[in-house]
matplotlib code that plots the C-alpha trace (Angstrom):
import matplotlib.pyplot as plt

x = [202.4, 200.7, 202.0, 200.6, 197.2, 197.6, 198.6, 195.8, 193.1, 194.5, 194.2, 191.0, 190.1, 191.6, 189.8, 186.3, 187.3, 188.4, 184.7, 182.6, 184.5, 183.5, 179.7, 179.6, 181.5, 178.4, 177.1, 180.4, 180.4, 176.8, 177.7, 180.6, 179.2, 176.9, 178.9, 181.3, 177.8, 176.8, 180.0, 180.3, 177.3, 177.8, 179.9, 176.7, 173.1, 170.6, 172.5, 173.2, 169.6, 168.8, 171.2, 170.7, 167.0, 168.1, 170.6, 167.7, 165.7, 168.4, 167.5, 169.3, 168.1, 170.4, 169.2, 169.8, 168.2, 167.5, 164.8, 164.3, 165.3, 166.0, 169.1, 169.4, 172.4, 172.9, 175.7, 177.0, 178.0, 178.3, 175.6, 173.0, 172.2, 171.4, 169.2, 170.2, 167.8, 168.9, 166.9, 167.7, 165.0, 164.1, 164.1, 161.3, 160.1, 156.5, 155.3, 151.6, 149.2, 146.1, 143.8, 141.2, 143.5, 143.0, 139.4, 137.6, 135.2, 131.4, 128.8, 125.5, 124.6, 126.8, 124.6, 126.9, 125.8, 128.7, 131.8, 134.4, 132.1, 130.3, 129.3, 130.7, 133.9, 135.7, 135.1, 133.1, 131.6, 127.5, 123.9, 122.3, 124.2, 122.3, 123.4, 122.4, 125.1, 127.5, 128.0, 131.7, 131.5, 133.2, 130.3, 126.5, 124.6, 121.2, 120.6, 122.8, 121.1, 122.0, 121.1, 123.7, 126.2, 126.9, 131.0, 130.7, 133.0, 130.5, 126.3, 124.1, 120.3, 119.8, 122.1, 120.2, 121.3, 120.1, 122.9, 125.0, 126.4, 129.7, 130.5, 132.8, 129.6, 126.1, 123.6, 120.5, 119.5, 121.3, 119.4, 120.7, 119.2, 122.3, 124.5, 125.4, 128.9, 129.8, 132.2, 129.4, 126.0, 123.6, 120.1, 118.6, 120.8, 118.8, 119.6, 118.5, 120.6, 123.7, 124.9, 128.4, 129.3, 132.0, 130.0, 126.0, 123.4, 120.2, 118.8, 120.7, 118.1, 119.0, 117.6, 120.5, 122.7, 124.3, 127.7, 128.5, 131.9, 129.5, 125.9, 123.0, 119.8, 118.0, 119.7, 117.2, 118.2, 116.6, 119.2, 121.7, 123.0, 126.9, 128.0, 131.4, 129.2, 125.7, 123.4, 119.5, 117.7, 118.6, 116.4, 117.8, 117.5, 121.1, 122.6, 126.2, 127.9, 130.3, 128.8, 125.2, 123.2, 119.8, 117.6, 118.6, 115.4, 116.3, 116.4, 120.0, 121.4, 125.4, 126.1, 129.9, 128.2, 125.1, 122.9, 124.0, 122.5, 121.3, 120.0, 117.8, 115.5, 112.4, 109.3, 109.0, 104.8, 104.3, 107.1, 108.2, 111.5, 112.7, 115.2, 115.6, 117.6, 118.1, 119.2, 120.0, 121.0, 120.3, 117.8, 115.5, 116.4, 114.3, 113.9, 113.0, 111.7, 110.9, 109.4, 108.3, 107.5, 110.9, 110.5, 109.7, 112.8, 113.8, 112.8, 109.1, 107.1, 104.4, 103.8, 105.5, 105.0, 107.2, 107.1, 108.9, 108.8, 110.5, 112.7, 114.6, 117.4, 118.3, 120.4, 118.9, 121.7, 124.0, 121.1, 120.3, 117.2, 115.7, 111.6, 110.0, 106.5, 105.6, 103.5, 103.4, 101.8, 101.4, 102.7, 100.7, 101.0, 97.5, 98.1, 101.0, 99.3, 96.0, 98.8, 100.2, 96.9, 96.0, 99.1, 98.5, 95.0, 95.8, 95.3, 96.9, 94.5, 91.9, 92.9, 90.0, 91.7, 94.4, 91.6, 92.4, 96.0, 95.4, 92.7, 95.5, 97.2, 96.0, 98.6, 98.4, 100.1, 103.7, 105.1, 108.7, 111.1, 114.4, 117.0, 120.5, 123.9, 126.3, 126.2, 124.7, 127.9, 128.7, 127.9, 125.5, 122.5, 119.2, 115.7, 112.4, 108.9, 107.1, 102.6, 101.5, 97.5, 94.8, 91.4, 88.7, 86.7, 89.3, 91.2, 93.9, 96.8, 97.2, 96.4, 99.8, 100.9, 97.2, 99.2, 99.0, 102.2, 101.3, 97.0, 94.5, 92.8, 94.1, 94.3, 91.7, 92.5, 90.5, 92.4, 90.5, 87.6, 88.4, 88.7, 92.5, 93.0, 97.0, 98.8, 102.3, 104.8, 108.5, 111.4, 115.0, 117.7, 121.5, 122.4, 125.4]
y = [198.7, 197.1, 194.0, 194.2, 194.9, 191.2, 189.3, 190.9, 190.0, 186.8, 185.7, 186.9, 185.0, 182.0, 182.0, 182.8, 179.3, 177.5, 178.7, 177.4, 174.1, 173.4, 174.2, 172.0, 169.0, 167.9, 167.8, 166.0, 163.5, 162.5, 162.5, 160.5, 157.7, 157.3, 157.3, 154.3, 152.5, 153.0, 151.8, 148.8, 147.2, 148.0, 144.9, 141.7, 142.8, 142.1, 142.8, 146.0, 146.6, 145.8, 147.7, 150.9, 151.4, 151.5, 154.2, 156.3, 155.7, 156.6, 160.2, 161.9, 164.4, 167.6, 169.9, 173.2, 176.3, 178.2, 177.5, 173.9, 173.3, 170.6, 169.4, 167.0, 165.1, 162.9, 160.1, 158.6, 154.9, 152.0, 154.1, 154.0, 157.2, 157.3, 160.1, 160.9, 163.8, 165.0, 167.1, 169.9, 170.2, 173.0, 172.8, 174.0, 174.3, 173.6, 176.6, 175.9, 177.7, 176.5, 178.7, 177.4, 178.2, 182.0, 182.7, 183.4, 181.0, 180.5, 180.8, 181.0, 184.0, 186.7, 188.7, 191.7, 193.9, 196.2, 197.0, 194.5, 191.8, 189.3, 186.2, 184.5, 186.3, 187.7, 188.3, 185.6, 185.5, 185.1, 185.0, 186.9, 189.9, 191.4, 194.0, 196.5, 199.1, 197.8, 195.1, 194.7, 191.0, 189.6, 189.2, 189.0, 187.0, 187.9, 190.5, 192.5, 195.2, 197.2, 200.4, 201.8, 201.0, 198.2, 197.3, 194.8, 193.7, 192.6, 192.3, 190.3, 191.5, 194.0, 196.1, 198.8, 200.8, 203.4, 205.7, 204.6, 202.0, 201.1, 198.4, 197.4, 196.5, 195.7, 193.7, 194.5, 197.2, 199.8, 202.3, 204.2, 207.0, 209.2, 207.6, 205.2, 204.5, 201.9, 201.3, 199.6, 199.3, 197.4, 198.0, 200.4, 203.1, 205.3, 207.9, 210.1, 212.6, 211.6, 208.2, 208.0, 205.3, 205.1, 202.8, 202.8, 200.4, 201.6, 204.3, 206.4, 208.2, 210.7, 213.6, 215.8, 214.7, 212.1, 211.7, 209.1, 208.4, 206.6, 206.3, 204.0, 204.5, 207.4, 210.1, 211.8, 214.1, 217.0, 219.5, 218.2, 215.4, 214.8, 212.4, 212.1, 210.3, 209.9, 207.7, 207.8, 210.8, 213.0, 214.8, 217.8, 221.3, 221.6, 218.6, 218.5, 216.4, 215.8, 213.8, 212.8, 210.6, 211.1, 214.2, 216.3, 217.7, 220.8, 224.5, 224.5, 221.7, 222.3, 219.4, 219.1, 218.3, 219.4, 223.1, 226.6, 229.2, 232.6, 234.6, 238.1, 238.0, 240.6, 240.0, 242.6, 242.6, 243.2, 244.6, 242.4, 241.7, 238.2, 236.9, 233.1, 230.8, 227.3, 224.6, 220.6, 218.3, 218.2, 215.6, 217.8, 220.9, 223.1, 227.3, 229.7, 233.7, 236.8, 239.2, 242.8, 245.3, 246.4, 250.3, 248.8, 246.2, 245.4, 249.5, 248.9, 245.6, 247.0, 244.0, 242.0, 237.9, 235.3, 231.3, 227.8, 225.3, 222.0, 222.0, 219.6, 221.0, 218.7, 219.6, 220.0, 220.4, 223.1, 224.7, 223.9, 224.0, 224.4, 223.8, 224.6, 223.6, 225.8, 228.0, 231.6, 233.8, 237.6, 238.9, 242.3, 244.5, 243.4, 240.0, 239.9, 241.7, 238.9, 236.2, 237.3, 237.8, 234.7, 233.2, 234.6, 233.3, 230.2, 227.1, 223.7, 221.6, 223.5, 222.9, 225.2, 228.3, 227.8, 229.0, 232.7, 232.2, 230.0, 233.0, 235.5, 234.6, 233.2, 231.3, 230.6, 228.2, 228.7, 227.0, 228.1, 227.4, 228.7, 228.2, 229.4, 228.7, 225.9, 223.5, 226.9, 226.6, 230.0, 233.7, 233.5, 235.0, 233.2, 233.9, 232.0, 231.8, 232.0, 231.1, 232.2, 230.1, 229.4, 228.4, 231.1, 231.2, 232.4, 235.2, 234.3, 235.5, 239.3, 242.4, 243.3, 239.9, 239.3, 239.6, 236.9, 238.3, 241.5, 240.9, 241.2, 238.5, 234.6, 231.5, 229.1, 225.4, 222.7, 220.7, 217.7, 219.3, 222.7, 225.7, 227.3, 231.0, 231.0, 233.8, 233.8, 236.2, 236.1, 237.1, 237.7, 237.1, 236.8, 234.0, 234.4]
z = [-50.9, -53.8, -52.7, -49.2, -51.1, -52.9, -50.0, -47.8, -50.8, -51.3, -48.1, -47.6, -50.5, -49.4, -45.7, -47.9, -50.0, -46.3, -44.7, -48.2, -47.6, -44.3, -45.0, -47.8, -46.0, -44.9, -48.2, -50.2, -48.0, -48.3, -52.4, -52.2, -49.9, -52.1, -55.2, -53.6, -52.8, -56.3, -57.6, -55.3, -56.6, -60.4, -60.8, -61.0, -62.5, -60.2, -56.9, -58.8, -59.8, -56.1, -54.8, -57.0, -55.9, -52.8, -53.6, -55.5, -52.2, -50.0, -48.3, -45.9, -43.4, -42.2, -39.9, -40.4, -39.3, -42.0, -45.0, -46.1, -49.6, -52.1, -53.9, -56.9, -58.3, -61.3, -61.5, -64.5, -64.9, -67.2, -69.5, -66.3, -64.3, -60.9, -59.2, -55.3, -53.8, -50.4, -48.2, -46.0, -43.5, -41.0, -37.3, -36.2, -32.0, -31.1, -29.4, -29.5, -27.1, -25.6, -26.5, -23.1, -21.0, -21.5, -22.3, -19.1, -17.2, -17.9, -15.2, -15.9, -13.4, -11.7, -8.6, -7.8, -4.5, -5.1, -7.3, -6.8, -4.6, -6.6, -6.8, -7.9, -7.5, -10.3, -14.0, -15.8, -19.0, -18.1, -19.4, -16.6, -14.6, -11.8, -9.2, -6.7, -7.0, -9.9, -12.2, -14.2, -16.4, -19.7, -22.2, -21.3, -23.5, -22.5, -19.5, -18.0, -15.1, -12.0, -10.1, -11.0, -13.5, -16.0, -17.5, -19.8, -23.0, -25.3, -24.6, -26.6, -25.8, -22.4, -20.8, -18.7, -15.6, -13.6, -14.4, -17.1, -19.0, -20.8, -23.5, -25.9, -28.5, -28.0, -30.2, -28.5, -26.3, -23.9, -21.9, -18.6, -17.1, -17.5, -20.2, -22.1, -23.8, -26.3, -29.0, -31.5, -31.1, -33.2, -32.0, -29.8, -27.6, -24.9, -22.5, -20.2, -20.8, -23.6, -25.9, -27.3, -29.8, -32.1, -34.8, -34.4, -36.7, -35.0, -33.2, -30.8, -28.6, -25.4, -24.0, -24.2, -27.1, -29.3, -30.6, -32.9, -35.3, -38.1, -37.4, -39.5, -38.5, -36.6, -34.1, -32.1, -29.5, -27.2, -28.4, -30.5, -32.6, -33.7, -36.5, -38.4, -40.9, -41.1, -42.7, -42.3, -39.9, -38.1, -35.4, -33.3, -32.8, -33.7, -36.3, -37.1, -39.7, -41.9, -44.0, -44.5, -46.8, -45.4, -43.6, -40.9, -39.4, -37.0, -36.5, -37.3, -39.4, -40.1, -42.7, -44.3, -47.7, -47.4, -47.4, -45.2, -47.5, -46.6, -49.6, -50.5, -53.4, -54.3, -56.3, -59.0, -58.9, -55.1, -54.3, -51.5, -50.2, -48.3, -46.3, -46.4, -44.4, -46.1, -43.5, -44.3, -47.3, -50.9, -50.2, -47.9, -46.0, -43.8, -45.0, -42.8, -44.3, -43.4, -45.9, -45.9, -48.7, -50.2, -48.3, -45.0, -45.4, -42.1, -40.7, -39.2, -38.6, -41.3, -43.2, -41.6, -43.0, -42.1, -43.4, -43.1, -45.9, -46.9, -49.8, -52.3, -54.2, -57.5, -60.9, -64.5, -66.8, -66.0, -63.2, -59.5, -58.6, -55.4, -54.5, -51.7, -50.1, -47.0, -44.8, -44.7, -41.9, -41.8, -38.6, -37.9, -34.5, -33.2, -34.1, -31.8, -28.8, -29.7, -29.4, -26.2, -24.7, -25.7, -23.9, -20.7, -20.2, -21.6, -19.5, -20.0, -18.6, -20.9, -24.3, -25.4, -24.3, -26.7, -29.5, -29.6, -30.3, -33.3, -34.6, -34.0, -37.0, -40.6, -42.4, -46.0, -48.4, -50.4, -52.9, -54.3, -57.3, -57.5, -60.2, -60.2, -62.6, -61.2, -58.0, -56.0, -53.8, -52.5, -53.8, -56.7, -58.7, -59.0, -60.9, -59.4, -59.0, -56.0, -56.0, -53.0, -52.0, -50.0, -50.3, -51.9, -48.7, -46.4, -47.4, -46.2, -48.6, -47.5, -49.9, -50.3, -51.7, -53.8, -57.4, -60.0, -62.4, -62.4, -62.7, -59.7, -60.6, -59.6, -60.5, -59.5, -59.0, -58.1, -55.5, -53.5, -53.7, -53.1, -55.0, -54.6, -55.4, -56.5, -56.8, -58.6, -59.2, -60.7, -58.5, -58.8, -55.7, -54.4, -52.8, -50.1]

ax = plt.figure().add_subplot(projection="3d")
ax.plot(x, y, z, "-o")
ax.set_aspect("equal")
plt.show()
């Protein structure tokens, strides 16, 4: 049995040597011919030198489908040496493509009547596209307009339609009565109902909502703005973003890296309790508050006061500070009844009929600063100071809030030629 294995191994080795010998036969033949020519010419001086130079310059190219290589062989004879270089080149089939054949044709203008029927017929790159119902083109370097819809690859300046626009990219203006859709927009995208874009650099404005994967600029919507990543300004009733580097102004701002706080605090000198909701980004956020005497808190409307403010959050060493400037107004039952009568008697064509509505409320200013440990994320306590202020002649600050660190006498601060009465007080609270 061992002899059988040995014989099989020897047979495989012989086959491998024979295969290698066949593979190198072309190289060996070239080398042998070069040596023979060198040996034949080595007998005479000048002729030998001439032949030697010819042999040194000889180069044989063998077509091999593998990668190109170079082999150098040195031969010695009668104290002289000859270097023979053999180049093994790769055969590369030529497969050039003609880009011009694949490009769309260009025409200065495309006039359309109904989808699929245009003059000239087909899909062209153009500078002007006009259609009564719809226009379908390649790249538009100028203006594309239609009564119903536009579809294009790239738009250079303006794409406008009565109903909707669809484009891969727009560098300029995209406007529609109903909606716009684009992969990328650099400029202004405006629609009566909604805009959708993967990437927007500029302005998205819509009557209902805007959607973008990434927006750098401004999003303005009548209802909601949605973005994965936003840098700039978002204005709408509801603003939603995973990441926002900028400002969100709206009733509800849901920002992944933003502020979503609900807190309750208590003022020592006045006995007032406040509930506050904050929404926005650390750069600027909106705060909505409602306060009452703690004995009446959320039980009756007695002593109710509501306010709205804009705030900024920043870090100080190991503390997080919220600074908010806003306006607050007391809400009394009689004031609400007066406001309802003013609204029912108001005439939109006569602005003076709205004056009783303004007199139903007595707003005053409010400046608030609070401090908490850490980054103020999640549950935690905080403490701060709140200063209510109003011009000395207005009497807008209600009696329940006229306490300056427990004193009945306010601080008087001159500002812009007016004396402001300031009532500061301490408070503590809990944030959820």
